[in-house]
mmCIF file of the C-alpha atoms, coordinates in Angstrom:
data_MODEL
# 
_entry.id   MODEL 
# 
loop_
_atom_site.group_PDB 
_atom_site.id 
_atom_site.type_symbol 
_atom_site.label_atom_id 
_atom_site.label_alt_id 
_atom_site.label_comp_id 
_atom_site.label_asym_id 
_atom_site.label_entity_id 
_atom_site.label_seq_id 
_atom_site.pdbx_PDB_ins_code 
_atom_site.Cartn_x 
_atom_site.Cartn_y 
_atom_site.Cartn_z 
_atom_site.occupancy 
_atom_site.B_iso_or_equiv 
_atom_site.pdbx_formal_charge 
_atom_site.auth_seq_id 
_atom_site.auth_comp_id 
_atom_site.auth_asym_id 
_atom_site.auth_atom_id 
_atom_site.pdbx_PDB_model_num 
ATOM 1  C CA . MET A 1 1  ? 102.416 -48.186 16.577  1.00 0.00 ? 1  MET A CA 1 
ATOM 2  C CA . ASN A 1 2  ? 99.980  -51.060 16.895  1.00 0.00 ? 2  ASN A CA 1 
ATOM 3  C CA . VAL A 1 3  ? 99.452  -53.177 13.736  1.00 0.00 ? 3  VAL A CA 1 
ATOM 4  C CA . GLN A 1 4  ? 96.904  -55.979 13.611  1.00 0.00 ? 4  GLN A CA 1 
ATOM 5  C CA . VAL A 1 5  ? 96.837  -58.599 10.889  1.00 0.00 ? 5  VAL A CA 1 
ATOM 6  C CA . LYS A 1 6  ? 93.330  -59.761 10.319  1.00 0.00 ? 6  LYS A CA 1 
ATOM 7  C CA . LYS A 1 7  ? 94.086  -62.513 7.776   1.00 0.00 ? 7  LYS A CA 1 
ATOM 8  C CA . VAL A 1 8  ? 97.021  -63.881 5.861   1.00 0.00 ? 8  VAL A CA 1 
ATOM 9  C CA . TYR A 1 9  ? 96.289  -65.108 2.317   1.00 0.00 ? 9  TYR A CA 1 
ATOM 10 C CA . ARG A 1 10 ? 98.428  -68.082 1.485   1.00 0.00 ? 10 ARG A CA 1 
ATOM 11 C CA . ASN A 1 11 ? 96.759  -68.274 -1.987  1.00 0.00 ? 11 ASN A CA 1 
ATOM 12 C CA . TYR A 1 12 ? 98.032  -64.964 -3.307  1.00 0.00 ? 12 TYR A CA 1 
ATOM 13 C CA . TYR A 1 13 ? 98.660  -66.578 -6.683  1.00 0.00 ? 13 TYR A CA 1 
ATOM 14 C CA . LEU A 1 14 ? 94.949  -67.385 -7.056  1.00 0.00 ? 14 LEU A CA 1 
ATOM 15 C CA . ASN A 1 15 ? 94.347  -63.595 -7.209  1.00 0.00 ? 15 ASN A CA 1 
ATOM 16 C CA . ILE A 1 16 ? 96.632  -63.409 -10.259 1.00 0.00 ? 16 ILE A CA 1 
ATOM 17 C CA . ILE A 1 17 ? 94.873  -66.281 -11.908 1.00 0.00 ? 17 ILE A CA 1 
ATOM 18 C CA . SER A 1 18 ? 91.561  -64.722 -11.138 1.00 0.00 ? 18 SER A CA 1 
ATOM 19 C CA . ALA A 1 19 ? 92.598  -61.380 -12.681 1.00 0.00 ? 19 ALA A CA 1 
ATOM 20 C CA . LEU A 1 20 ? 93.832  -63.188 -15.868 1.00 0.00 ? 20 LEU A CA 1 
ATOM 21 C CA . PHE A 1 21 ? 90.615  -65.210 -16.049 1.00 0.00 ? 21 PHE A CA 1 
ATOM 22 C CA . LYS A 1 22 ? 88.587  -61.988 -15.942 1.00 0.00 ? 22 LYS A CA 1 
ATOM 23 C CA . LYS A 1 23 ? 90.815  -60.021 -18.270 1.00 0.00 ? 23 LYS A CA 1 
ATOM 24 C CA . LEU A 1 24 ? 90.583  -62.676 -20.951 1.00 0.00 ? 24 LEU A CA 1 
ATOM 25 C CA . GLY A 1 25 ? 86.726  -62.583 -20.625 1.00 0.00 ? 25 GLY A CA 1 
ATOM 26 C CA . LEU A 1 26 ? 86.547  -66.296 -19.937 1.00 0.00 ? 26 LEU A CA 1 
ATOM 27 C CA . PRO A 1 27 ? 83.589  -66.139 -17.550 1.00 0.00 ? 27 PRO A CA 1 
ATOM 28 C CA . GLN A 1 28 ? 81.452  -64.424 -20.186 1.00 0.00 ? 28 GLN A CA 1 
ATOM 29 C CA . LEU A 1 29 ? 82.673  -66.835 -22.881 1.00 0.00 ? 29 LEU A CA 1 
ATOM 30 C CA . ILE A 1 30 ? 81.887  -69.867 -20.745 1.00 0.00 ? 30 ILE A CA 1 
ATOM 31 C CA . ASP A 1 31 ? 78.397  -68.569 -19.827 1.00 0.00 ? 31 ASP A CA 1 
ATOM 32 C CA . HIS A 1 32 ? 77.760  -67.892 -23.533 1.00 0.00 ? 32 HIS A CA 1 
ATOM 33 C CA . LEU A 1 33 ? 78.876  -71.223 -24.818 1.00 0.00 ? 33 LEU A CA 1 
ATOM 34 C CA . VAL A 1 34 ? 77.404  -73.545 -22.204 1.00 0.00 ? 34 VAL A CA 1 
ATOM 35 C CA . PRO A 1 35 ? 73.627  -74.096 -22.201 1.00 0.00 ? 35 PRO A CA 1 
ATOM 36 C CA . VAL A 1 36 ? 72.076  -73.554 -18.808 1.00 0.00 ? 36 VAL A CA 1 
ATOM 37 C CA . ASP A 1 37 ? 69.031  -75.031 -17.244 1.00 0.00 ? 37 ASP A CA 1 
ATOM 38 C CA . PRO A 1 38 ? 66.653  -72.177 -16.142 1.00 0.00 ? 38 PRO A CA 1 
ATOM 39 C CA . GLN A 1 39 ? 66.401  -73.748 -12.656 1.00 0.00 ? 39 GLN A CA 1 
ATOM 40 C CA . CYS A 1 40 ? 70.196  -73.570 -12.120 1.00 0.00 ? 40 CYS A CA 1 
ATOM 41 C CA . GLN A 1 41 ? 71.081  -71.011 -9.419  1.00 0.00 ? 41 GLN A CA 1 
ATOM 42 C CA . THR A 1 42 ? 74.814  -71.031 -10.057 1.00 0.00 ? 42 THR A CA 1 
ATOM 43 C CA . ARG A 1 43 ? 76.536  -69.619 -13.157 1.00 0.00 ? 43 ARG A CA 1 
ATOM 44 C CA . VAL A 1 44 ? 78.530  -72.238 -15.009 1.00 0.00 ? 44 VAL A CA 1 
ATOM 45 C CA . SER A 1 45 ? 81.553  -69.936 -15.096 1.00 0.00 ? 45 SER A CA 1 
ATOM 46 C CA . ASP A 1 46 ? 81.494  -69.775 -11.352 1.00 0.00 ? 46 ASP A CA 1 
ATOM 47 C CA . ALA A 1 47 ? 81.691  -73.561 -11.064 1.00 0.00 ? 47 ALA A CA 1 
ATOM 48 C CA . VAL A 1 48 ? 84.434  -73.785 -13.691 1.00 0.00 ? 48 VAL A CA 1 
ATOM 49 C CA . GLN A 1 49 ? 86.424  -71.066 -11.886 1.00 0.00 ? 49 GLN A CA 1 
ATOM 50 C CA . ALA A 1 50 ? 86.130  -72.823 -8.528  1.00 0.00 ? 50 ALA A CA 1 
ATOM 51 C CA . ILE A 1 51 ? 87.397  -76.076 -10.037 1.00 0.00 ? 51 ILE A CA 1 
ATOM 52 C CA . ILE A 1 52 ? 90.264  -74.359 -11.827 1.00 0.00 ? 52 ILE A CA 1 
ATOM 53 C CA . TYR A 1 53 ? 91.338  -72.489 -8.599  1.00 0.00 ? 53 TYR A CA 1 
ATOM 54 C CA . ASN A 1 54 ? 91.119  -75.749 -6.694  1.00 0.00 ? 54 ASN A CA 1 
ATOM 55 C CA . MET A 1 55 ? 93.372  -77.470 -9.286  1.00 0.00 ? 55 MET A CA 1 
ATOM 56 C CA . PHE A 1 56 ? 95.987  -74.728 -8.925  1.00 0.00 ? 56 PHE A CA 1 
ATOM 57 C CA . ASP A 1 57 ? 95.756  -74.953 -5.102  1.00 0.00 ? 57 ASP A CA 1 
ATOM 58 C CA . GLY A 1 58 ? 96.635  -78.604 -4.823  1.00 0.00 ? 58 GLY A CA 1 
ATOM 59 C CA . ARG A 1 59 ? 93.698  -80.454 -6.328  1.00 0.00 ? 59 ARG A CA 1 
ATOM 60 C CA . GLN A 1 60 ? 91.238  -81.515 -3.645  1.00 0.00 ? 60 GLN A CA 1 
ATOM 61 C CA . ALA A 1 61 ? 88.829  -84.319 -4.454  1.00 0.00 ? 61 ALA A CA 1 
ATOM 62 C CA . LEU A 1 62 ? 85.516  -82.906 -5.716  1.00 0.00 ? 62 LEU A CA 1 
ATOM 63 C CA . VAL A 1 63 ? 83.729  -84.002 -2.604  1.00 0.00 ? 63 VAL A CA 1 
ATOM 64 C CA . HIS A 1 64 ? 85.996  -81.703 -0.617  1.00 0.00 ? 64 HIS A CA 1 
ATOM 65 C CA . VAL A 1 65 ? 85.745  -78.592 -2.904  1.00 0.00 ? 65 VAL A CA 1 
ATOM 66 C CA . GLU A 1 66 ? 83.004  -77.073 -0.742  1.00 0.00 ? 66 GLU A CA 1 
ATOM 67 C CA . ARG A 1 67 ? 85.144  -77.219 2.411   1.00 0.00 ? 67 ARG A CA 1 
ATOM 68 C CA . TRP A 1 68 ? 88.128  -75.907 0.487   1.00 0.00 ? 68 TRP A CA 1 
ATOM 69 C CA . ALA A 1 69 ? 86.063  -73.039 -0.852  1.00 0.00 ? 69 ALA A CA 1 
ATOM 70 C CA . GLN A 1 70 ? 85.071  -72.040 2.657   1.00 0.00 ? 70 GLN A CA 1 
ATOM 71 C CA . GLU A 1 71 ? 88.730  -71.852 3.732   1.00 0.00 ? 71 GLU A CA 1 
ATOM 72 C CA . ILE A 1 72 ? 89.618  -69.305 1.038   1.00 0.00 ? 72 ILE A CA 1 
ATOM 73 C CA . ASP A 1 73 ? 87.829  -66.170 -0.049  1.00 0.00 ? 73 ASP A CA 1 
ATOM 74 C CA . LEU A 1 74 ? 86.267  -67.818 -3.123  1.00 0.00 ? 74 LEU A CA 1 
ATOM 75 C CA . GLU A 1 75 ? 83.613  -65.089 -3.498  1.00 0.00 ? 75 GLU A CA 1 
ATOM 76 C CA . LYS A 1 76 ? 86.326  -62.460 -3.889  1.00 0.00 ? 76 LYS A CA 1 
ATOM 77 C CA . LEU A 1 77 ? 88.195  -64.529 -6.481  1.00 0.00 ? 77 LEU A CA 1 
ATOM 78 C CA . ILE A 1 78 ? 85.039  -65.113 -8.596  1.00 0.00 ? 78 ILE A CA 1 
ATOM 79 C CA . ARG A 1 79 ? 83.448  -61.683 -8.335  1.00 0.00 ? 79 ARG A CA 1 
# 
């Protein structure tokens, strides 16, 4: 039997936080409450979720959040 591991997720707890965030309906609530500029291409709830996940993962400086987001599967957590 040949088993190949493609990727190991060290941030498994972020999946739990993501599920709770969605179950509580927080993304919809945030998007409803925060006014958005029509030119904005990112949902406010996506940015808030990224910052919250980053805080739970060891709190990187905001200038490093983009690099941190590339290291984890942030798209999977948010969507």
